[in-house]
N, C-alpha and C positions, 0 to 999 in steps of 0.2 A: 717604555723604559723610563723610570724616574731617576733623576740625577740630583744629588745634593751638591751645592756650591758653597765654598767658603764665604762668598759674598751674599748678603741678604738680597732677595729679589728686588726689594725697594731701593737697593743701593747700587744696582748694576745697570749701566747704560751702554748700549751697543751702537757703534757707528759702522755702517756698511757702505763701502765705497763702490759705487755702481755707475759712475759717470762716463767711463771710457767709451770711445767710439768703436773700437774693435775693427779697424780697417781690414785686418788680415782674415776676418771671417767672410769678407766679400758678400755682404748681406744687407738688405734693407731692415732686417730685424736687429734691434740693439743686442749686443753680445750677451748681456746678462739674461736675456729672454730665451736664448737657445737652451734646449732641454737636455737634461741627463735623467734617464729613467722616467721619462714622461713628464717631468716637472722642470720649469725654468730654473736655471742655475740660481738666480736670485731667490727663488722660492725655497731651495734647499738651505741657503744661508739664513734666511729669515726663520725657518723652522728650527735650525740649530740655536739661534738666539732666543727663540721662544722657549725651547727646552731648558735653557739655562735660567729661565725666570727673569729675563730682563724687564726692568720697570719701563724702559723706553727704548725703542729702536729708531734710530735716525738713518734714513737711507739718503745718501748723497747721489743725486741724479744729474744727468747732463745730456749726453747724446741720446736721442730718441726718447726724450722725456715723456712725450704724449703717450707713446706705446707702453712705457714702463708704468706710468700712472694709471693708464687704463686697465692694466693687468693687476696691479697691486695697490692702487690708490685708496681702496676702501678697506684694506686689511686693518682691523682694530689694533691700536697700540703702536702705530708707525707714524713718525713725523718725517717730513721731507725737506731736504735742503738742496738748493740748486747750485751746481758748480758750472757757471756759464762758460768759463775758460778753464781748460785742463792744464794747470800749472804745477802739477805734482801732487804726491800723496799728502804732504803736509798742508798744502793749500786746500785740498779736498776736506781734510779733517777740520780745518779752520772754518769751513762753511757750515759744518754741523754743530760747532760749539755753541752758537747762540740758542740752539734748541735744547741744550742740556743744562742741568742745574749747576750750581756752583761747586758742589762736592759730590762724593760718591766714587764709584769705580767706572772706568771707561774701557771697553774692549773694542778693538778695531778689527773688522773682518772685511772681506772682499767679495763682491758680487759675482766674480768669475772664478772663485775658488770654492766650488759647491760642496765638496765631500768632506770637509773638516768636521770631525766629530766633537760633540760637547765634552766627551771624556778627555780629549786632548787639550781642551781649553781650560778646564778647571784648575790645573796647576798654575796657569798664568794668572788666574783670578786670586789664587792664594798669595802669589808674590806681590800683586798689586795691593791686596788687603793689608800686607805687612809694610806697605809704604814704598816698595820698589817697583820695578818693571818686570812683568812676565813676558818672555819673548819665545815665540815658536820658531824652531829651526828645523832644518832637514839636511841629512847627510846624503850626498849624491856622488856617484862615480865621475860625472861630468856636470858641474854646477854652472855651466855657461848660461849667462842671462840673469843669474841670481846675484844679489849683493852678498858679500862675504862677511862672515862673523869673525872678527879679529879678537883674539884672546891674548892674555899675558901668559908668562911661563907657568903661572899657577892655575891656569884654566879659566880665569875670570874674564868676562866679556868686557872689552874696552870700547869698541865702536863697530859700526857696520860701514863697509865701503862698497858703494855701487860699482858694478863691473866696469862701466865706462870711465870711472875715476880710479880704478885699481891698477897698480903696477904688476909686473910679472910675478913677483913673489906672492902678492895677495891673491892673484888669480889662481894660484895653486892650492889655495885653501878649499877643502871639499864641503865645509859646512856652509850652507846657504841660508839666507834670510827669507822667510815666507811672507814677511810684511805684517803678520798677525801679532798683535801685542796687547797687553793690558797694563794700565797705569792709573794711579789716583787722578781723578778728573781735574782737581785744582792744579796739580803739577803739570798735567798734559796741557792745560790751557796756557800756563806760563811758558812752557817750552815751545809750543807751536807759535806763540806770539813773537818769539825771538829767532825763528828760523830765517835763514838767508838762502839765496839761490846762486851762490858763487861756486858752480860746479859745471861739469861738462855738458849737462843738459839744460842748464839755466832754470832748474825747477826747485821747488821747495820740498826737500826730502823729509818725510816723517822719520826716517831712520836716523837723522842727525840728532834726535832727542836722546838717543842712547849715550852718545858721548857727553851730552849735557848732564844726564843723570849720573854718569860715572864721575864727572868733574865735581858734582855736588855730594859725592860720597854715598850715593844710593846704590843698592844692590840691583844688578840686572841678572835675573834668574832665567836661564835658557831651559827650554824643554824641547827635546828632539822627538819628532813623530816616528813611529815604527815603519809606516808605509808611506813612501814618498807621494804616491797617488792621492793620498788624503789632502795634501796641500798643493797639488798641481793646479796651476792656473790654466785657463783656456785662452789661447790667442788665435787659433785657427781650427778648422774642422777636423784635421788629423788629431789634434789633441783632444777635441771634443769626443771623437770616436774612441780614443784610448781610454778616456775616463768612463765612457759608457760601458765598455767591456769590463773595466775594473768594478764598476758599480754592479753590473749584472752578475759577475762572478760572486760577489758578496751576497746578493739576493739568492742566488742558487744555493750557496752554502747554507744560508739561513733556512731555506726550505728543507734541505736534506737533514739538517740538525733537528728540525721540527718533526721529522718522520716521513718525509716525502721521498719517493724514489724518482730520480730524473734519468731518463734514458741517456741524455748527454747534457751535463751542466753548462756546456758552452753554447747550447742552442735553446735558450729560454729567455724571455724578456719579461721583466716585472716593471710595469710603469704605474705603480700605485702601491697598494698594500694587499698582501695575500696572507690569509691564515689557513692552516691545514689541520685536518684531523690525522688519525693514525693510518699508516699503510696506504697513503695516496700514491698513485702512479701517474707520472706525467711524461708523455712522449715528446719528441723533438718539435721545435719551432712553435711552441705554445706561447701565446702572448696574454699577459694579464694586465688589465687597465683598471684604474680606479680602485674600489674596495671589493675584493673577492673573498668569499668564505667557502672553504671546501670541507665537507664532512669526512668521516672515516671511510676508507676503502674506495674513494672516488677514483675512477680511471679516466684519463683524458688522452685521447688519441692525438696523432700528429697534426700540426697546422691548424689548431683551434685558437679562437680569440674569445676570451671571457672578460666582460666589462661590467663592473658594478652589479654583481650577481651573487646569489647564495645557492650553493649546491649541497643537498643533503647527503646522508650516508648511502653508500653502495650504488651511486649513480655511475652509469657508463656513458661517456661522451665520445662518440666515434669521430674519426678524422674530418677536418674541414668544417667544423661546426662553429657558428657565431652565436654567442649568447650575450645579450645586452639588457641590463636593468630588468632582470627576470629572477624568479624563484623556481627551483627545481626540487621536487620531492623525492623521498627515499625510493631507491631501486628504479628510478626512471631510466629509460634508454633513449639517447638522442643521436641522430645522425646515421650515417655520414651526410655531410652537406645539409644539415638542418640550420635554420635561423630562428632564434627566439628574440623578438624585438621588445622594446620597453612595455611593461605592463603585463607580461606573460607570467602566469603562475601555473605550474604543473604539480598535481598531487602525486601520491605514491603510485608506483607501478604503471606509470604512463609511458607510452611509446610515441616518439616523434621521429619519423624516418627521413629518408633521403629526399632532398629538395622539397621539404615542408617548411613553410614560414608561418609563424604565429605572431600576432601583435595585439596587445591589450586584450588578451583572452585567458580564460581559465579552463583547464582540463581536470576533471575530477578523477578519482582513483580508477585506475585500469583503463582509462580512455586511450584510444589509439588513432593516430593519423600517420600511416606508415609510408605514404608515397605521394609526392608531386601535388601538394595541396596548399592552399592559402586559407588560414583561419584568422580573420581579423574581427575584433570587437564581438567576441562570441563567448557564451557561457556554455560549456560542454559538460554534460553529466557523466556519472560513473559508468564504466564499461561500454561507452559509446565506441562504435567502429566507424571511422570516416574513410571512405574508399578513395582510391587514387584519382587525382584530377579534380577533387571537390574544391569549390571556393565559396566563401561567404561574400556576397556582394554587399559590402557595408557602406559604400560611399556613392552618393548620387550626384557628385560634383559640387555640392554645397554642404550637406549634412552627413554625419556618420551615424548609422543605426546599428542596433544590436541583434544578433542571432542567438536564440536559446535552444539548446538541444537537450532533451530530457534523458534520464538514466536509461541505459540499455538500448538506445536508438541505434539503427543501422542506416548509414548514409551510403547509397550505392555510388559506384565510380562515376566520375565525370558529371557530378551534379552541381547545380548553382543554387545556393540558398539566398534568396533576395530579401535582405533585411529592410524593415524589422519583420522578423518571422520567428515563430516558435514551433519546434518539432517536438511532439509529445514523447513521453516515456514509452519505451518499447516500440515506437513507431519505426516504419521502414520507408525509406525513400528509394525508389527504383533508379537504377543506373541511368544516367543521361537526362535526368529530370531538371527542370527549372522551377523551383518552388517559391512562390511569392505569397502564398496564403498559409495560415497556421495548419499544422497537421495534428489531429487528435491523437491521444495515447493509443498505442497498440493497433494502429491502422497502417495501410499501405498507401503511399502517395506516389503517383507516377504521371508524368506529363509527356511521355514519348508519343510521337505520331505513329500511326499504324505502319508497319513495314510493307512495302510493295516490291514485287518482283516483276520486271518488265522483260519478257522473253525476246521481244523483237528489237531491243535496243542494241546499237552498235557504237563502240568507242570511236571518237573522231580520229581521223588519220591525217598526218601531214601530207600536203601536196608536194610532189616532186617537181 
């Protein structure tokens, strides 16, 4: 989705506050690295800033800096500012200001408020471009914990009062402050430089700039979000789980609008990006990770995991199948309990059945491995039939070697193909064989020892 912003991309600068410790998460992982939808919360916020076309993004880091920088330190277009002491939101913004130019527009976001949409931020940028402050607010039945938006009788914003500093009448106000705002950068720099900490928490509140702006006759333009979850911050794992469900419901609705049928929208997890064709059917407890592309009429059974894969039209994926970094061709049938590992490419009309694992292998059109097999580092031709219990012995403890099976070959059950080895076209490998030498086209290879029947043999018996 492309978004237009009243601010020129060269003129917009985003500050993301991500220095908090997050004690209530009870975790060694910094709060902003906890994931929603498979992506760290900070990653969601950075993505929103990028979609707005920010010229520069400054992330204010503090607690867990090493982990945060290890995860995002190489992302292009991001500058980093350290807040060694957490002395309030105003103090945090002050740490970012040296990394920003003298003018332009500034937008302040939070690393633990991951689901704010760019569409909700563009009205703030319009207000800032007009010389005022754009302020994002939220209406809540119970705004406990939020600063309150105080307005005059005409509805104009006068100031923001933090809850710990609010009297009983102010606490009854249901409009809460999200902390997200946009302002002219030069003005923001002046206001932040004049902040004090004479309040209940002894902190430098960024919210105090609202009263400064009003005192200077500038417009404070509020914009209220429709869905409170969009601006919900995360302070503990309960809130994290609540946001996860909100996020997943939105992903499920997007899939259904795009033409997919979900057996239960409450039982699907999208931890990346999914694109679907027409008339896709998805059963319960399916997990999508990374980038997944589904063609028309794809059917996915219950409890499957698809990660970074492309699935062509009319493919059936039966329950409990895992597909990772693989390509699946038209009309293929997979599972149940199949596993496609990275580098697997299946052509049209292939079958990969129960308890079959493929890795770094290709199956040409019509090839089948229906039961209990491991096919690793193999090139399998068209219309090949691989019997139950077959394995390619591709690893000698140091090196991996390749198995090549020609078109139309038949591999009997319980065979071991010891790579490097080539099985010719239309060749047959007898069941129970261990094949370590190339098999010519249209021949039979068999390595079974002759069967013996010993009539005088008796089974051992336990002594009493």
